[in-house]
C-alpha positions as CSV (number, residue, x, y, z in Angstrom):
1,X,-0.2,0.1,0.1
2,X,1.4,3.4,-1.0
3,X,2.6,5.7,1.8
4,X,1.7,9.2,1.9
5,X,5.0,10.5,2.8
6,X,8.2,9.8,0.5
7,X,11.8,11.0,1.1
8,X,13.3,13.7,-0.9
9,X,17.3,14.9,-0.6
10,X,17.8,18.6,0.5
11,X,21.2,20.4,1.2
12,X,21.6,22.8,3.8
13,X,22.1,26.4,2.8
14,X,24.3,26.8,6.0
15,X,26.4,23.8,6.4
16,X,26.2,22.6,2.9
17,X,25.3,19.0,4.3
18,X,23.1,16.8,2.5
19,X,19.7,15.5,4.7
20,X,16.6,13.6,4.1
21,X,13.2,15.1,4.6
22,X,9.6,14.1,3.9
23,X,7.0,15.5,1.7
24,X,3.5,14.6,0.8
25,X,2.5,12.7,-2.4
26,X,0.2,14.7,-4.9
27,X,-2.4,11.8,-4.7
28,X,-3.0,12.2,-0.8
29,X,-3.2,16.0,-1.1
30,X,-7.2,16.2,-1.1
31,X,-8.7,19.2,0.6
32,X,-11.9,18.8,2.7
33,X,-12.6,22.4,3.0
34,X,-10.7,25.7,2.0
35,X,-11.2,28.9,4.1
36,X,-12.0,32.3,2.9
37,X,-8.0,33.2,3.9
38,X,-6.9,30.0,1.6
39,X,-6.4,27.6,4.7
40,X,-7.1,24.2,3.4
41,X,-8.5,21.3,5.6
42,X,-7.5,18.2,4.2
43,X,-9.0,14.7,4.3
44,X,-6.1,12.6,5.5
45,X,-2.3,13.9,6.3
46,X,-1.9,17.6,6.0
47,X,1.1,18.7,3.7
48,X,1.6,21.8,5.1
49,X,3.2,20.1,8.2
50,X,6.1,19.4,5.8
51,X,6.7,22.6,4.0
52,X,9.4,23.5,6.0
53,X,13.3,21.6,5.7
54,X,15.1,21.5,8.6
55,X,18.9,20.8,8.7
56,X,19.3,18.2,11.6
57,X,22.9,19.2,11.7
58,X,22.8,22.7,12.3
59,X,19.6,23.6,13.0
60,X,19.1,25.7,9.4
61,X,15.2,25.4,8.4
62,X,14.0,26.8,5.3
63,X,11.3,26.5,2.3
64,X,11.2,26.4,-1.2
65,X,10.5,30.2,-1.3
66,X,13.7,31.3,0.8
67,X,16.2,32.9,-1.5
68,X,19.9,31.3,-2.0
69,X,23.0,32.5,-0.6
70,X,23.8,33.3,3.0
71,X,25.1,36.6,4.1
72,X,28.3,36.6,6.6
73,X,26.1,38.9,8.7
74,X,23.5,36.1,8.5
75,X,26.2,33.3,9.3
76,X,27.2,35.5,12.3
77,X,23.8,35.7,13.8
78,X,22.4,32.2,13.2
79,X,25.8,31.0,14.9
80,X,24.5,32.9,17.8
81,X,21.0,32.4,18.0
82,X,20.7,28.7,16.5
83,X,23.4,26.6,16.0
84,X,24.9,27.3,19.2
85,X,21.9,25.8,21.0
86,X,20.8,23.2,18.4
87,X,20.4,19.8,19.8
88,X,20.5,17.6,16.6
89,X,16.4,17.1,16.4
90,X,15.7,15.1,12.9
91,X,12.2,16.5,11.9
92,X,12.8,14.4,8.6
93,X,10.1,11.8,9.0
94,X,6.4,11.8,10.0
95,X,5.6,15.2,12.2
96,X,3.3,15.8,14.7
97,X,1.4,19.2,14.9
98,X,3.6,20.4,17.8
99,X,6.9,19.5,15.5
100,X,4.8,20.9,12.4
101,X,5.0,23.9,14.7
102,X,8.4,24.1,15.8
103,X,9.7,24.0,12.1
104,X,7.4,26.8,10.8
105,X,8.9,28.9,14.3
106,X,12.6,27.7,13.4
107,X,12.0,28.8,9.8
108,X,10.6,32.5,11.0
109,X,13.5,33.0,13.0
110,X,15.8,32.1,10.1
111,X,13.8,34.3,7.7
112,X,13.9,37.3,10.1
113,X,17.8,37.0,11.0
114,X,18.4,36.3,7.0
115,X,16.1,39.5,6.2
116,X,13.5,37.6,3.6
117,X,11.4,39.2,1.8
118,X,8.4,40.4,3.5
119,X,6.1,38.1,1.6
120,X,8.2,34.9,2.7
121,X,8.0,36.3,6.1
122,X,4.3,36.8,5.7
123,X,3.9,33.7,4.4
124,X,5.2,31.6,7.4
125,X,3.1,33.7,9.9
126,X,0.0,33.1,8.2
127,X,0.7,29.2,8.3
128,X,1.6,29.5,11.7
129,X,-1.7,31.1,12.3
130,X,-3.4,28.3,10.3
131,X,-1.8,25.5,12.6
132,X,-3.1,27.3,15.5
133,X,-6.7,27.5,13.8
134,X,-6.5,23.5,13.1
135,X,-6.2,23.4,16.8
136,X,-8.5,25.7,17.7
137,X,-6.6,27.7,19.7
138,X,-8.2,31.5,18.8
139,X,-6.2,33.6,20.7
140,X,-2.7,32.6,19.1
141,X,-4.6,32.2,15.7
142,X,-5.6,36.0,15.9
143,X,-2.2,36.7,17.1
144,X,-0.4,35.7,14.3
145,X,-3.1,36.8,12.0
146,X,-2.2,40.0,12.9
147,X,1.3,39.6,12.3
148,X,0.9,38.0,9.1
149,X,-1.2,41.1,8.2
150,X,1.3,43.7,9.1
151,X,3.9,41.7,6.9
152,X,1.3,41.5,4.0
153,X,0.8,45.0,4.0
154,X,4.6,45.7,3.6
155,X,4.4,43.5,0.7
156,X,1.7,45.7,-0.7
157,X,3.5,48.9,0.5
158,X,6.6,47.6,-1.5
159,X,5.3,46.2,-4.7
160,X,1.5,46.3,-4.7
161,X,1.0,49.8,-5.6
162,X,2.7,49.4,-8.7
163,X,1.0,46.1,-9.8
164,X,-2.7,45.2,-9.6
165,X,-2.1,42.6,-7.2
166,X,-5.9,41.3,-6.7
167,X,-5.1,38.3,-4.5
168,X,-3.1,40.4,-2.1
169,X,-5.5,42.9,-2.0
170,X,-8.4,40.7,-1.2
171,X,-6.3,38.8,1.6
172,X,-5.7,42.3,3.3
173,X,-9.4,42.5,3.3
174,X,-10.1,39.0,4.5
175,X,-7.4,39.3,7.4
176,X,-8.9,42.6,8.6
177,X,-12.3,41.1,8.8
178,X,-11.4,37.8,10.7
179,X,-9.4,40.3,13.2
180,X,-12.9,42.2,13.6
181,X,-11.8,45.3,11.5
182,X,-14.4,45.9,9.3
183,X,-14.2,49.4,7.9
184,X,-10.8,48.3,6.6
185,X,-12.2,45.1,4.9
186,X,-14.3,46.9,3.3
187,X,-11.8,49.5,1.9
188,X,-9.6,46.8,0.5
189,X,-12.5,44.4,-1.0
190,X,-13.8,47.7,-2.8
191,X,-10.5,48.6,-4.3
192,X,-10.5,45.0,-5.7
193,X,-14.2,45.3,-7.2
194,X,-14.0,48.8,-8.2
195,X,-10.5,48.7,-9.9
196,X,-11.5,48.4,-13.9
197,X,-7.9,47.0,-14.5
198,X,-8.3,43.9,-12.5
199,X,-9.2,41.3,-14.7
200,X,-8.9,38.3,-11.8
201,X,-12.7,37.5,-12.0
202,X,-12.0,34.5,-9.2
203,X,-10.8,37.4,-6.7
204,X,-13.1,40.1,-7.9
205,X,-16.1,37.5,-7.1
206,X,-14.4,36.7,-3.4
207,X,-14.3,40.2,-2.7
208,X,-17.6,40.9,-3.6
209,X,-18.9,38.0,-1.2
210,X,-16.5,39.1,1.6
211,X,-17.4,42.6,1.3
212,X,-21.3,41.5,1.9
213,X,-20.0,39.0,4.5
214,X,-17.9,42.1,6.4
215,X,-20.7,44.4,6.4
216,X,-23.3,41.8,8.1
217,X,-20.4,41.3,11.0
218,X,-20.5,45.4,11.2
219,X,-24.4,45.1,11.7
220,X,-24.2,41.9,13.8
221,X,-21.8,43.9,16.1
222,X,-23.8,47.2,16.1
223,X,-26.9,45.0,17.0
224,X,-25.0,43.5,20.5
225,X,-23.7,46.6,21.6
């Protein structure tokens, strides 16, 4: 019987050692439900658990979105913050929820000291929020959604002003809605719907739906006051 996990070989960007880590076979990546901020609930194994590769020899954690090359400044900071404390944990096999969370937080630390692009940091924070959603921990989910939102705003300020990034603008609206900032959410959804240069029909439709949802949320909040 085919197992959901298979092994791949990675090369550590820091110590250049080869190591093995697990990925989920495509045939097992079957979504049972997708949330309005793109979180997928999977039917069997969660492939998000295996997004981060962690070198068991030095602790450098990364995803396929990380940039190549490590600056001397990063190497010094990494040595002081991660490697000197590394216990040689091997995350290469099947991962529990707790282990998946640790890999994401380690990748987040590496991304921050490496000064990766805001989009990479935002994605890691958003995935950590999704992990907490899976556990039903609303407080931690909202904490990391807020941190992800702050990074996504930086992404928009850096690149979105010059390009019609409908998905990013939609996401800024949806994370604001989930955090209870309904006026701000409506503002972002409206930008997607009203911008005649945006041709992404799926994001326009989703923005229209969530615009209506945000208005309903606002009315429910006012009624309960």
